[in-house]
N, C-alpha and C positions, 0 to 999 in steps of 0.2 A: 812691299808691293810686288804685285806682277809684273814681270819684265814681256816684252812680246813672245818671245818662246814659251813661255809657262803659261800665257793666256791663251797660245793656241793649243798646247798639250792640255790642257784643263778642258778647253771646250771640246776638243775631239774627243776626249774619253767621257763627257757628258753625252754629248750626241750619239756614241757607240751605245748607250744603255736605250736608246730611242727604238721601239719598234713602229712609230707612224714614220711615213716618208717626210713629214712637214714638223722640223721641229728647230726652234730657232732659243738662242741663249742671250741674255744681255748679263754682263758682270759691271758692278760699279763698287770700286775698292777706295776707300778714302782714308786719309791719315790726317787727324784735326787737332791742332794743337790751340788752346784757348787759354786767356786771363779774365774773369771779369772783375768789376771794380766798382764800389759804393760807397757813399760817405768818406771818400778820398782813400779808402784803404782797397787793397786785394781784397776780394770774398772767395772766388775760386778759381784753381786754373788744374788744367787736365790735358792729358794726350789720350786721344780714342781713336784705334782702328777698326774700322767695318767694313765688309765685304758681303755683297748683297747679289746673290744670284739668281736670276727670274729665269726661268724655262717655261716654255708654251708649247705646247704639242696639239696639232691639228689634224684632223681627218674629216672627211665630208665637210668641210667649212663649220664645222664646230671644234671649239678651242679650249684648251684648259690652260691655267696658269698657276703656278706654285712658285714661291720664294722662299731662299733657304738661305742660310749663311755657312752651315759646315759644307768641308768640301771633300772630306772622306766619303770613300768607294758606296760604302752602306747607304748614307745619308742623299747622297746624287741620284744611286738608282731608286731609291724610294722615293724621291722628288719628281724625277722622271714619270716612274710608273702613276703615282697620283695626278701628275698634270694630263696622263693618258685617261684616268678613269674620270677625270673632272670631264676630260673633252667629250666623252661618249655619253656624258648623261645632261650634257648643254644644248640648249636651243642651236637651231642652223641660226649663222650669221649672214644674212642675207647680201652683204657688201663686201664678204670676204675676198681676198685678193691673194693671188699666187707668190709665194716667197720670192724674194729677190734673189737674183744669183749673183756672182760677182763681181763687186763694184770696186771702181779706182777712188779710194778715199787719198784726198791731198795731204802732204806730210807738212807738219808746223815744227817749226825749230823747237828743242827740248825747252822743258821749263825752267825758270830761272832757280838755280841751284838754293842759292841763299835763300829764296822763299820757301821752296818745298821742305828744306831741313832746317827750318827755324824753330826751337825751342822756347821754353819759358825765359833765359838771361835776353834772348833777342826783344820777345814780345813786352816783357817788364819793361823794359829801357823805355817804350815809348807810352806805355801806360804812368810809368812815373813823371813824362815831361809835362803830361794833360793833369795828374792831378797837384803838381807844382804849380803849374800857372793857374788852376782853380784855387789854390789855398792862398796864392801870393794877393788875389782880392778878398779873400774871407768867404769864396764862394764854394761847394758841394759839388764835387763829379762823378757820375756814375757811367758805365758803357762796358763796352768789349772789344777787345784785341785778339783776333785769330786769324790760323792762317790754314791753309787745306792743300794737301797733296793728292791727286785723285788720278785713279785709273780706269777708263771707259773701255769695254771690249762688247763687241757684238759677232755672233756667228750663229750659222745655220746650218741645213742638212742640204742646201740650195748651191754651198759651196761659197757662201758670202762670209766674210771675216774683216774685222775692224778693230784698230788699236791705237788708244791715244791716251797720252799723261799730261798733266796741267798742274799749275799751283797759281794759288792767290791770295790773298791775305786782304786785311780791311780793319780799321780802326773807326770807332764811332763812340760819341761820349754825348751824353746832356749834362749840362751845368746849371746849377742852379743856386738861389740863394738860400741859406737856411732856413728862412721863415716859408721856403716855398711861392714867393711871389713875383717871383720872375723865371725864365727858362731861356737857356739858349743851348741849342744844338751843333754838330759839325759832324764830317765823317770824311775818311779818305780810303776808297779801295784800289788796290795796284795789284798787277800781275808781277811786281819787283817790291818786295818787301823793303827797299832801301829808298823807295818815294815815300813811304809813310814816314812822316816828322810828327811825332807827338806834341812837339811845342805849338806847332803850327796850328793843329787840329783844334787842341787846347785853346787857343789866342781868338780863334772865329768862335769857339762856342761860348768861350767869357764874355766876349764883346756882344754879342747876340744877347746876353744874359743881361750884363749891364745896361745896353740900351732898353731893355723890354721893361722896365719901370713905370708902376702907373700907368697902364695904357687906357686908352679913352674908348668908349662906346659909341660906334658909328651905325648909323641905319644901315641894314642889310640893304643889297640892291646889286645891280650892274656896274661894275668898276673897271677903270683900264688897271692891269696887273701887269708888275715886272715879276716875274716868275724865277728865282734862282736857278742852276739847273739840277738840281737835286730834284725842285718841285717840278720841272717840266719831267724829269724821270719817274716823278710818283706818278703823273698821270698818262705817260705815255711807253711804259716799257712793255705792257701789257697789250698795246693799242694793236701792234700787227699780229699777233696770235692769235686775238679772240675778234677782232672786227674787221680784218682783213684778208679773211677767207672766202674764196669764190663759192663755195658751195651757200654760205650764209645769205652773200650778197645776192646771187642768183635767184635764192628762193626767197628772197624779201626779209630778212631777218639781220641787216647790217645798215649800217650807214652808208655803205659801197652799194647798197640796192637803187637801181635806177626807179623812180615811180612808173609804173604801168608793165613792169619787167624787167629782167635781167641786170646787170652792174654798170658803174661807172666807169668800168676800165675804159682807158682810152680816153677820158674827158679831162678837163682842167677844172680842178675842184678847189686848190688853193692858191695863194699868192703865189708868185714867181720865186720868190727866196724861200720856199718850203721843198726840199730834197731832203729825203728818209730814205735809208739803203740798210741793208743788214751786211757785215763784213766778217766772216769768221777768221781772216786771217791777220784782222787789225792788231798789231802787239801790244795796244792799250787794253784791248778785252777780248784776248782769243777765243773762238767760240769753240763746239762741237764740230767734228768733221763729217758727221750725218747726223740728220731729223731723227724726230722718234720714229718714223717708218724706215729709216737705214737708205732713204735718199741721200747721195753725196751733197755736201754741202758748198755752197757755192756764192761768191758776192752778187747781190741782187740789188738793184735800184728798184723801191716799190714806190715812191713818188719824185717825181723827177720835175724840176722848177714848176711847182703845182699840180702836174699832169699823172695821174693814176696809171701807171707804168703795168704794174704787176700786182696780181690777187694771188694769194697760195692756193694751188690744188694739191689735195690728197691723194693716192694712187686709185683709190676706188671712185673718187669724182672725177677726177682728171681722165680715167680711163674710161668712164660713160660716157663724157664729152667730147672724146678725143684731144684731149689735150695732155702734155706731158706734166707730169708732178713737180711740185715746186719744193723747195727747203721751208720749212716756214719759218718765218720773219722774227728770229730771236738775234740778242745781240744786237737792238737796233742802234744808228747812228743818226741822228738828225744834225745836218751840216749848219753851220752858221756862219758868221762875220768875224771880225775883229775889236769888236766892241768888247766894254767890259759893264758890270751890272752898274757900275758907276755911269756909264754913257747912256744906258737906258734909262735910269731914272732922270740923266738930265733932260732925257728928251721926254719925260711925264708931265702933264700940266697937273694933272689931278689923278691920285690911284694908290694901290697898294702894292707894298712889297711885302712877297711870300717866301718866307725860308723853305718850308717844306708842307707836306700834305701827309695826312694821317688818317688810318681808319677809312680806307677808299673802298665801298663797294658798289655794285653795279647796279642801277635802276633798271635802264632801258636799253634792251640789245639793239634795238630798231635804230635807234638815234647816237647810240654810244655811251648817253648821260650816266656820269657816276656821281656819287655823293660821296662828301667826306670833310674831314677839318682841317684850318690850318693849326700850325704849332710851331713853336719854341721859336716865335718872331715874326709878328705881322706888324707892319710899318705903315703909316699914312706917307705919301709925298704930295707935296704941293710945290707947284712952280719949279719942279726940277730939283727937290730936295726932300731928304725925309726928314719928316719935322715932328712927329711925335709916335708912339707905341699905341697900338688898337688892340683892344680885345679879340680873342680868337672868334672866327666865323666858320659857319659850315657852308659849303658850296654845294650846288647841283649843276653839273656841266659835262659839255661832252669835249671828250679830247679832238673829237673829229672838227668840232665847231671852233675847239682853240685854236686847231692850225689854220681855220679859214679866216681867224681875226688877228694872224700875226702880224705885226706891224715893223717889227725888229728882232736881229736875233744876235746874240754874245759869240764868245770864242767856245766851241764844244771842250768837255772836259769828261773824264768819266765819272761816273756818276751812281749810287746807289738806289734803287727805287722802292716803292709801297709796299713789297713783300720781300724786300730783300735782296733782289736781284739786279737789275738797272742797266743802263746805257750809255752809250757818248749822247751826251744833250749840251748844248748851250743855255746861256742865261735866256728869257722871251721876253718881249713886252707884248702885249696882246689888249685887245679892247672888249670890251661888254663882257666881262666876265660873271659870273652870275652867283652872289653870295644871299643865302635865302635866311641865313638866323643868324642871330649871336650864340656864342658856346662860351660860359664861361670859366671852362677849363683853363687850365696853366698849359 
């Protein structure tokens, strides 16, 4: 993996080949170890190291971009020349902004060494525990255990340079009956592999599978729901990036648009218990030191006790409107309380307990509406108790509206999201969640 000194020398060498005044580089180097398992046995294991160098050259607001993996001199020279050629034949970007000069990026503690260096024996120990737990009840486990060590680098001719190292790990499993009649799922991501215990993950998935037997069919409609943290993350982890953009709101293209023009910035749109922020320095889920545009990342409170305090401005829209650009709202943290899922269930007279959502797709950007399916454990709650499993259902619901209907929040934990990214999220009790049809899939 590239050290800071090696990364600086490599970017300086690439920039020396550039004939344009504006040239920028990003480097993503990853080492990924993984074990896949199915039918209670390991199916594949591997270790892969990738390096992706992206070179963008700009002249007269025309930009050409080339990606290359080889770092020998001839390949890098050819890539720079090709990016310049593409720029010369590209259309003018009417929203081009000048490159960033030197930025002050914060320092993060070095990643956990045990996580960054974990290989097969460490990974298989956790997989073995999941399989052992499934086999105990004559169930069948499948899933993935992986860890990633990464180096991220940015540099440009204006003198900016950024370097960051990271490491992360995750275990997820789906456990089913041999006849496929029921299914349970669990996952544990962490920046410290020591926090991932295969037996605990296997326990949660097996218990879901055993409880979700002979589900009943309920009529679609609007239900109070108790969403486990993963289900909350499934709906919210891309919420900020796609819906909290100032430009989209001010142009009337997001749920943060005000009727009649402008945005709802500064207005109370949610219950007081809703506080949503991003914090790249949270040790549970450390983020990038810069945004995609190179803006230094910082702690931002987007929604504070129900009030919309910030929307994110990219460099072009911020410059046009006299606003400082902001980092994008990635690595979100929805604050919560001290309740657990059982407390939320106990407070529900009649509703549905959702383990997670799956196959989520956008429907209406103006309202933020999404559609998708429940999966791996949907249960009926009656008079504060889980009474029976329920056949999966499709939903059509907006994350914006979901936050408006929050009644109670649990203790925040790190969890994965719908596209495998995730956030720090609590369990949630919310009203009036819209289920539109039955899905007979397991």
